[in-house]
Each structure stands twice: as C-alpha cells, then as structure tokens.
C-alpha positions in Angstrom: 0.0 0.0 0.0 1.4 3.4 -1.0 2.2 6.1 1.5 -0.5 8.7 1.8 2.1 11.4 1.5 3.2 9.9 -1.8 -0.4 9.8 -3.0 -0.9 13.5 -2.2 2.5 14.2 -3.9 1.6 12.4 -7.1 -1.8 14.1 -7.2 -0.3 17.6 -6.9 2.4 16.9 -9.5 -0.2 15.6 -12.0 -2.4 18.7 -11.5 0.6 21.0 -11.8 1.8 19.4 -15.0 -1.6 19.7 -16.6 -1.3 23.5 -16.3 0.6 24.7 -19.4 1.2 28.1 -17.9 3.1 26.7 -15.0 5.2 24.6 -17.4 5.8 27.6 -19.5 7.0 29.6 -16.5 9.2 26.7 -15.4 10.9 26.5 -18.8 11.2 30.3 -19.0 12.9 30.7 -15.6 15.1 27.7 -16.3 16.5 29.0 -19.6 16.2 32.8 -19.1 19.1 33.4 -16.8 21.7 31.2 -18.5 20.8 32.7 -21.9 21.0 36.2 -20.5 24.3 35.7 -18.8 25.8 34.0 -21.8 24.7 36.9 -24.0 26.3 39.4 -21.6 29.6 37.6 -21.5 29.6 37.1 -25.3 29.0 40.8 -25.8 32.0 41.5 -23.5 34.2 39.1 -25.5 33.0 40.7 -28.8 33.9 44.2 -27.6 37.3 43.1 -26.2 38.3 41.4 -29.5 36.8 43.8 -31.9 40.0 45.8 -32.3 41.9 42.6 -33.3 39.2 41.5 -35.8 38.4 44.8 -37.3 41.6 46.8 -36.8 42.0 50.4 -35.9 41.5 53.2 -38.4 42.8 56.6 -37.4 42.2 59.9 -39.4 45.2 62.2 -39.3 45.4 65.9 -40.1 48.9 67.2 -40.7 50.6 63.9 -40.3 53.5 64.8 -42.6 55.0 66.9 -39.8 55.7 63.8 -37.7 56.8 60.9 -39.9 58.2 59.0 -37.0 54.9 59.1 -35.2 53.1 57.9 -38.3 55.5 55.0 -38.6 55.0 54.0 -35.0 51.3 54.0 -35.4 51.5 51.7 -38.5 53.8 49.4 -36.6 50.9 48.9 -34.1 48.6 47.8 -36.9 46.8 51.2 -36.8 45.6 52.2 -40.3 46.5 55.9 -40.8 44.3 57.8 -43.2 45.4 61.3 -44.1 42.6 63.8 -44.5 42.6 67.6 -45.2 42.1 70.0 -42.4 38.5 70.2 -41.1 36.6 72.1 -38.6 35.0 71.0 -35.4 31.6 70.2 -36.9 33.2 68.1 -39.7 35.3 66.1 -37.3 32.3 65.5 -35.0 30.2 64.3 -37.9 33.0 61.9 -39.0 33.3 60.5 -35.4 29.5 60.1 -34.9 29.4 58.1 -38.2 31.9 55.7 -36.7 34.1 55.9 -39.8 37.3 56.2 -37.7 38.2 55.5 -34.1 39.6 59.0 -33.6 41.0 62.0 -35.4 44.6 63.1 -34.7 45.3 66.7 -35.7 48.8 68.3 -35.7 48.5 72.1 -35.8 50.6 74.0 -38.4 53.0 75.2 -35.7 53.7 71.6 -34.6 57.1 71.5 -36.5 58.2 74.9 -35.3 57.5 74.1 -31.7 59.0 70.6 -32.0 62.3 71.9 -33.4 62.4 74.7 -30.9 62.0 72.1 -28.1 58.8 73.7 -26.9 55.7 71.7 -26.1 54.3 70.7 -29.5 50.5 70.3 -29.3 48.8 67.2 -30.7 45.0 67.1 -30.7 43.1 63.8 -30.3 39.4 64.1 -31.2 37.1 61.2 -30.2 33.5 60.5 -29.4 33.1 58.7 -26.1 29.6 57.7 -26.9 30.6 55.4 -29.8 31.9 52.6 -27.4 35.4 52.5 -29.0 37.4 53.3 -25.8 39.5 50.2 -26.0 40.8 51.0 -29.5 41.2 54.7 -28.6 43.4 53.7 -25.6 45.6 51.7 -28.1 46.2 55.0 -30.0 46.9 56.9 -26.8 49.5 54.2 -25.8 51.4 54.9 -29.0 51.3 58.6 -28.3 52.6 58.2 -24.8 55.4 55.9 -26.1 56.3 58.5 -28.8 56.4 61.2 -26.1 58.7 59.2 -23.9 61.1 58.4 -26.7 61.4 62.1 -27.6 62.0 63.0 -24.0 64.7 60.4 -23.7 66.4 61.5 -26.8 66.5 65.1 -25.7 68.0 64.2 -22.3 70.7 62.2 -24.0 71.4 65.1 -26.3 72.1 67.2 -23.1 74.3 64.6 -21.6 71.6 63.4 -19.1 70.7 59.8 -18.8 67.0 59.1 -19.0 67.4 56.7 -16.1 67.7 59.7 -13.9 64.0 60.3 -14.2 63.2 56.8 -13.1 65.1 56.1 -9.8 62.8 53.2 -8.9 62.3 50.2 -11.1 59.0 48.6 -10.0 58.5 45.0 -11.0 55.0 43.7 -10.6 54.1 40.0 -10.3 50.5 38.9 -10.3 50.1 35.4 -8.8 46.3 35.4 -9.3 44.8 32.9 -11.7 42.3 33.7 -14.4 39.7 31.7 -12.4 40.3 33.7 -9.2 40.2 37.0 -11.1 37.0 36.1 -12.8 35.3 34.6 -9.8 34.0 37.9 -8.6 32.3 38.8 -11.9 31.1 35.4 -12.9 30.3 34.4 -9.4 28.0 37.4 -9.0 26.3 36.6 -12.2 25.9 32.9 -11.4 24.4 33.9 -8.0 21.3 34.9 -9.9 20.8 31.3 -11.1 19.5 30.4 -7.6 16.6 32.9 -7.9 14.4 30.5 -9.8 14.3 28.3 -6.7 11.7 30.8 -5.5 9.9 31.1 -8.8 9.6 27.6 -10.3 7.5 26.2 -7.5 5.6 29.3 -6.5 2.5 28.7 -8.6 2.1 25.1 -7.4 2.6 26.2 -3.7 0.0 28.9 -3.9 -2.5 26.9 -6.0 -2.3 23.8 -3.8 -3.1 25.8 -0.6 -4.9 29.1 -1.0 -6.3 28.0 -4.4 -7.7 24.7 -3.2 -9.2 26.4 -0.2 -10.9 28.9 -2.4 -12.3 26.2 -4.7 -13.4 24.2 -1.6 -11.5 21.1 -2.7 -9.2 21.3 0.4 -12.2 20.3 2.6 -12.6 17.1 0.6 -8.9 16.3 1.1 -9.0 16.9 4.8 -12.1 14.7 5.1 -9.9 11.7 4.0 -8.1 9.5 6.5 -4.8 11.4 6.2 -2.8 13.3 8.7 -2.1 17.0 8.3 1.7 16.5 8.0 1.1 14.0 5.2 -1.2 16.4 3.4 1.2 19.3 3.7 4.2 17.2 3.0 2.8 16.0 -0.3 2.0 19.5 -1.4 5.4 20.8 -0.2 7.4 18.1 -2.0 5.4 18.6 -5.2 6.1 22.3 -5.3 9.8 21.8 -4.3 10.4 19.1 -6.8 9.6 21.5 -9.7 12.1 24.0 -8.4 14.8 21.3 -7.8 14.5 20.1 -11.4 14.5 23.7 -12.7 17.5 24.9 -10.7 19.5 21.7 -11.5 18.8 21.9 -15.2 19.6 25.6 -15.1 23.0 25.1 -13.5 23.9 22.4 -16.1 22.9 24.7 -19.0 25.0 27.6 -17.5 28.0 25.3 -17.0 27.9 24.1 -20.6 27.6 27.7 -21.8 30.5 29.0 -19.7 32.6 26.0 -20.8 32.0 26.8 -24.4 32.6 30.6 -24.3 36.2 31.8 -25.0 36.5 33.6 -21.7 40.3 33.7 -22.0 39.8 36.5 -24.5 38.8 38.8 -21.6 41.2 37.4 -19.0 38.7 35.1 -17.4 38.3 31.3 -17.2 35.8 28.7 -16.1 37.5 25.7 -14.6 34.5 24.1 -12.8 34.4 20.4 -13.4 31.3 18.1 -13.5 32.2 16.7 -10.1 32.2 20.2 -8.6 28.9 20.9 -10.3 27.4 17.7 -8.9 28.4 18.7 -5.4 27.0 22.2 -5.9 23.7 20.8 -7.2 23.4 18.4 -4.2 24.2 21.2 -1.7 21.5 23.4 -3.4 18.7 20.8 -3.1 17.4 22.2 0.3 17.1 25.7 -1.1 14.0 24.9 -3.2 12.6 22.9 -0.2 13.1 26.0 1.9 11.5 28.2 -0.8 8.4 25.9 -1.2 7.9 25.6 2.6 8.1 29.4 3.1 5.6 29.9 0.2 3.2 27.3 1.5 3.4 28.7 5.1 2.7 32.2 3.9 0.0 31.3 1.4 -1.9 29.3 4.1 -2.3 32.5 6.1 -3.7 34.5 3.3 -7.5 35.1 3.2 -7.8 34.7 -0.6 -5.9 33.4 -3.6 -5.0 36.9 -4.9 -3.8 37.9 -1.5 -1.6 34.8 -1.3 -0.2 35.5 -4.8 0.7 39.1 -3.8 2.2 38.1 -0.4 4.3 35.2 -1.8 5.6 37.4 -4.7 6.9 39.9 -2.1 8.3 37.1 0.0 10.3 35.9 -3.0 12.6 38.9 -3.0 13.4 38.8 0.8 16.1 36.0 0.5 17.8 38.1 -2.1 18.5 41.0 0.3 21.5 39.4 2.2 23.3 38.9 -1.1 22.7 42.4 -2.3 23.9 43.8 1.1 27.1 41.8 1.0 27.9 42.8 -2.6 27.2 46.5 -1.9 29.3 46.5 1.3 32.0 44.4 -0.4 32.4 42.1 2.5 35.0 39.3 2.4 33.9 35.7 2.5 33.3 34.5 6.0 32.0 31.3 7.6 28.7 32.9 8.7 27.7 33.5 5.1 27.3 29.8 4.6 24.7 29.7 7.4 22.2 32.1 5.6 19.9 30.5 3.1 20.4 31.8 -0.5 23.5 33.8 0.5 25.2 30.5 1.3 24.5 29.2 -2.2 25.8 32.4 -3.8 28.9 32.4 -1.7 29.6 28.7 -2.4 29.2 29.3 -6.1 31.6 32.2 -6.0 34.3 30.3 -4.0 34.0 27.2 -6.2 34.5 29.5 -9.3 38.0 30.5 -7.9 39.2 26.9 -8.3 40.5 26.4 -4.7 39.9 23.7 -2.2 37.0 24.5 0.1 36.7 21.4 2.2 33.4 19.8 3.4 32.3 22.5 5.9 30.9 25.1 3.3 28.9 22.3 1.6 27.6 21.0 4.9 26.6 24.4 6.1 25.0 25.4 2.8 23.0 22.2 2.8 22.1 22.3 6.5 21.0 26.0 6.8 18.3 25.7 4.2 17.3 22.2 5.3 16.7 23.2 8.9 14.8 26.3 7.9 12.7 24.2 5.5 11.8 21.6 8.2 10.9 24.4 10.6 8.5 26.0 8.1 7.1 22.6 7.2 6.3 21.9 10.9 4.6 25.3 11.2 2.5 24.7 8.1 1.5 21.3 9.4 0.4 22.8 12.7 -1.5 25.6 10.8 -3.4 23.0 8.7 -5.0 21.7 11.9 -6.8 25.0 12.5 -10.4 25.3 11.5 -9.9 29.0 11.0 -7.5 28.3 8.2 -9.8 25.8 6.4 -12.8 28.2 6.7 -10.6 31.3 5.9 -11.8 33.2 8.9 
C-alpha cells in the first residue's frame, strides 16, 4: 500500500503538469538566466576582441609633420588615413558616423614648436559615446610611447641619462589565476541562477493551498483519513520538486555555456568540473525545499488566492537581500555567510569558481541551513493546517 504522503505528492504533481502556464514559467525561468548571462559575457568578448578583428582606423590631419609618429602608429597595426584640415563640426560628424576611431590633428605650428624644443601640441578628437574606448586607448598608448622616446632623446642630447627620471624600477608579479580574477564577476552573475528556486514552485505552492481552499477542494482532502503532516508534506514536496528540477537543469545549462565561451579572451576562465557541479547541485537541493515551505506557510495564512499571490511574490525577494547587502558592502567571504539560506548558495558558487579547495564545511553548512529552515517552516504549516480557522478562511 502506497504512502498517503506519496499519494498527495503524485496528485499535486499531476495537477501542476496539466497547467501549461506553470510549465511555460518553469521553462522560461530555467533558460532565461543562462541565456541572458551567456549573452552578456559574449558581448563583452565581442567588444574586447573587436580591435583585433576589425583593426583600428585613425584619421590624421597634418601627419606629414611627424613621420616617426606615423611609422610607430602603423607598426601597431593602426591604419593611418590622411585627411585635409577640417573644422570641429566636420570632425564631430565623422566620429559620430563611426568611420574612424579618432581624429589626430597636428596644428601648423607643430614642427616649429618641436624643433624649438617647446611643447608641440597634438589634438586627439574622439566620441566617447561610440563605445570605442579600447581602440582609442591603443592609440593613446602609442602617443605616450612617442612622447617618452622624444624626452629620452633630448635628455641624452644634453648629456643626461633618461634613467635619472626613473630612480625606482617597479617589478609587478600577479600570482592570481584567471579563475580567481573572474570569480567575482562570474560568481556574482551565477548567483542569480539560484533565484528560480523561489519562482519555479511558487505557482504550485499557492494553488495547492490558497487555491484549493478557495475552490473548496481542500475540505474534501481533509475529510480523508490522512494526517495533516502527510497532506502538507505532499504539497510541499510537489512544489519543491519542480524547483529542484528547474535549478539543477539551469546550473547544467549555465555550466555548458560557460565552458563553451572563450572567456580567456577577456582574461577570465571557467574551470568548474562536472564533479564540482554535482556537489554544488546536491548542496543546493534544500534551497527549493526552503522556498516551497516558506511559500506554503505564507499562502496558508492569506485570506484569498489573490492575497496569497501578492504576499508570496513579495516574499520571493526577501532572501535576495543578504546577497545584495554583501555585494554593496564588499564584505569578504566569512563562515557565517554559509549559514544564511540563499546567500550560502551564492557564496559557495563564487568560491568554487575560484578553483581552490574548500573542504566539506561550506557544503555541509549550505545544505544544513536551508534544510533546517525548510523543516521548521514545514512543521509550522502542518500545525497551521490543523486549525479550522484556516480551512474556513476566517
């Protein structure tokens, strides 16, 4: 003979799967975040590698006065295009049309000032709204190198070593790995993947409690020889199972997408293995259980189905607050973060992304904090179900 809790569970799952809107929301929340994050990262990669793929085209006015500078620009794969002198409006129109990255103008007095060893002005015209900052910085690097070479040559001509201007030789060594550097950015993005734990099972949790009470079908269920904890447990597990499936599939899709993207092009990497992903998914199972238990407990105390929907929708955003506070305050990772539901999952994801050894404690705390909270809310909902005031909505 099957368990009564299992009977209630299967009944709720069948009813939920019949609703195409619930299935549509489940698929949407499962795929929306991985696709959105993949698109954001792909756009960053496209912008970072655009200069190498498309090259840099620079318009120059009066370039004949500085042949050495023109040669250095061409050596850096910068296409120099000589144009006649133009006014401010003409230069602005050319930049807005994105025909060139920037316009380099050498005034007519450039040669005179240069040979007289006076500051020779060079004008760099650009449009910061055209999103070509990276390529413009490449041009500026050449100009700075050109300026440093001239200064060194003039010092040598006066019998002064250029080394005099640099008494300290700073050597920088970065021991951080690409995974560690990218953990902050990717980890913060991946933290959003846990939000569907509160969305995927919300419709089932509200409909199986406040919805059934409003349709008067809950009275029929309570008239059966079933204990309240079995009745609530079946509804709880049915709502949570949808969220567990959704969040697991979502993490797998995100892992495949990040493994496929060429993150090395922007100085990042994704070194998470399938074993690490499996441990993360296992540690995240109690989070949907906690979300479903909280939604059922809140929906049971609403007087109507609409009130339950509104209250649960607001409740959904409460677990997100600790993560937002930690990110705004830029707090360092601490053990207590693994004891806060939702924040623990985000912290665990970020630390795993760094590629270091965490040990079992973060996984255990992440699993336990949501599991304990879920069981406490389940016990409260079971106790609440015994009340006639809840069944009669008074």
